[in-house]
N, C-alpha and C positions, 0 to 999 in steps of 0.2 A: 215816234213806234211807223211811221210806215219807210222809211228808213231801215230800218233795223229788217221790217221783213224781203222790204225787197234784195238789200243786200244777205238776207239768207236763200232768196229765189237764185243771184246769181249763182249758179253755181254749172264749171257747162257740160254734162247731161245732162238738167234744168234747160240749159238753154239750146243745144242740138235737140233735143224732144222738142220744143217748141218748132227752134226752124224745119224740122223735116214737120211736123205738121203741118206749119202753116205752107209748105212750100207744095204735100199733098194739097194738101183741099185747094187752092191755089190752081195747080195742076189738075185734079177734076172740071176747073172751074172749065178754065181756056180748051182742057183738051174733046170734051162734048157737054157743053153746059147740059141742053135738054135733056142727055141721060141722066144727070147727078139730081137736073129741077124730080122729072119723072119717081127716082129714086130716092128724095129725100122728099117727098107729097108737094112740088113748085115753089119755083122763090116768089115768097109774100111778105107781107109787109113782115112776120116777124122772123123767118130762116133767112131769109137774104144780109137782110143792118146785120144781126146777129154771123152773120156766117163772114163777113167783109170787115167787121169788128173785132173780128178770131181774130180771120186771119192776120189786120196790117197789125196784134196786140202781138203776134207768134212770131211776126217780123220781128219787130222790137226788137222782141225780147230776143232771139233766135240771136240775133246781130250783134249783142251786146249794149245795148242804151238800156239808160237807166233813168227814166223822169226826174227831173227837180223839184217842178213844182208839189205839194202836197195829188191834188185835183187828177192830175196824170198819173199818178200813182195809182191812182184808186179807179179808174177810169181806164187805162190800158194793165191792167190784171191780172197775170198768166193764169194761175192756176182757174180763175173760173174761163178765161179761152182753151185754155186745156179740156175744160169741162167739155164747152160748146162745137170746141172742130173734133172730138172723137164722141159725141152725138150725131157731128152730124156724116163722121167718116163709115162707120157705125151700120147708121141710114144706109150711107149710100151701098154698100162690099154685104148685105146681108138681106 
């Protein structure tokens, strides 16, 4: 079941979306981490690991890698990462 879902997510448009979101989040952290932290409420135990996980998941999906083992397919599920990255980016720019 997960293989079919991941196969449907491996479209170039969705992979490009993942890569753009991940590069944007990583770029904001690298460019000015203090400003980003101030805008998203600080890097704490909840949002810092979520941002790292979402950025890594976006990069993994964006370059076209598909995990084979079912557990990693759940851990690196792109739509959840999209949600986290979009929320963080909205918080950073609004």
